[in-house]
C-alpha positions, 0 to 999 in steps of 0.5 A: 057424801060429796067427794072433791078430787083436785085434778090440778092445783096449778096456775097457767104456766106451772110446769109441775102442777097441772092447771086448776080443776076440781072433780065433784062427785055425789050420790044424792038420793041414790043418784050418782052425779059428777061435775067438772069445775074448769077445764084448762090445757092439762085437764082432759088427760088427767080427767080421763086417767082418773074417772074417764068413762064417757057418760059419767060426767053430768056437767062442766063449769067454766069460771071464766074464759082464760085458757088455763080454765077452758082451753081443754074443753075441745079435747074433752068433747072430742074424746067423749065423741070418740068414746061414743057418748050419747048422754047430754052434757050441761056446760055452765058459765058466764054470759057468752059461754055457748059462743066461746065454747063453739068458737074454741071447738071450731078453732081446735077441730074445724067442723067437728061440732056438726058431727057430735052425736050428744047434745051440749046444753048451755046454761048462763050463770048470773050473780043472784040467779040460782040454777038447778042443773044436774041435781045441784044448785049453782049460786054465783058471784063475781070476783075481782079478776082481769076479766069477768070471772065467777065464783061458785057455790055448789050445793047438793041438798046436804053439802056445799062447796065454794070454788073461787075460780080466779079472782080476789075476794069481794064482799059478794064472794064472801057472802057466797062462801058463808057457812060452806063446808069447804072453800077452795080459793086461788091464792096467787101470792103470799100477800095481795101484790097482784091486782085481780088475784087472791093471796094466802093472807087475803084468803085466810082473812076471807075464810075467817070473815065468811065463818068457814072451817075448811080452806084449800088454797090453790093456783099459787104462782110457781116461783112463790110456791117454791121460794116462799113455801116456808113462809106460806106453811108458817102462815097456815099454821098460825091460822089454827083452828081453821083447817087450811092446806095446800092440796096436791094433784090427785088429793081428794076430800069427802064432805 
């Protein structure tokens, strides 16, 4: 069983929907594992409200270095320290992830890093390289975004999840998603009007080409969600038999 909980599904400036973040939990071979995918401004409090035991989280994935995807990391690490975490934490992300996290931590809480009593184990992900971390296989590909951003295929030996982070689909991310049990993709607009971001229409086509049966659309621009929801819902209905939906914060799905 792989359980995915949508802690947040919103874009950076959405006042209603928290920043996009997914909590992934598995029990592979009787071993419980927990992974957090992205950790923006709003994520830590929601995470601790949902699954907040200090030693439960095994790994943190950072898709790219925009604030709504990783500026919550210092607070996450601080609270783990306050709750006397001792278990090592893997932090996985694009090249430079160690320096970026250390820089953010020092800006948020100067000199705090020297006091931490649990190890941070950094792993850099590169497209084409498979990482074996915390009981999962981590496969990545680059999407099209305003800075380098990695899409992720996360496998636990039986189930597979594709998470786009931010970025318009590319041939490499399409190949990465092929056959996944669930694709979670950012869809900033209804159509491809913003360079570097996905769209509802583009992601529906992407899912068909990748041969997937379940698609969750997230990170929709706040006004687009409000003003064009009727059109979005109509597009989703036309996509049948593809199972596609807009998850709400707190929703979960089991694979």
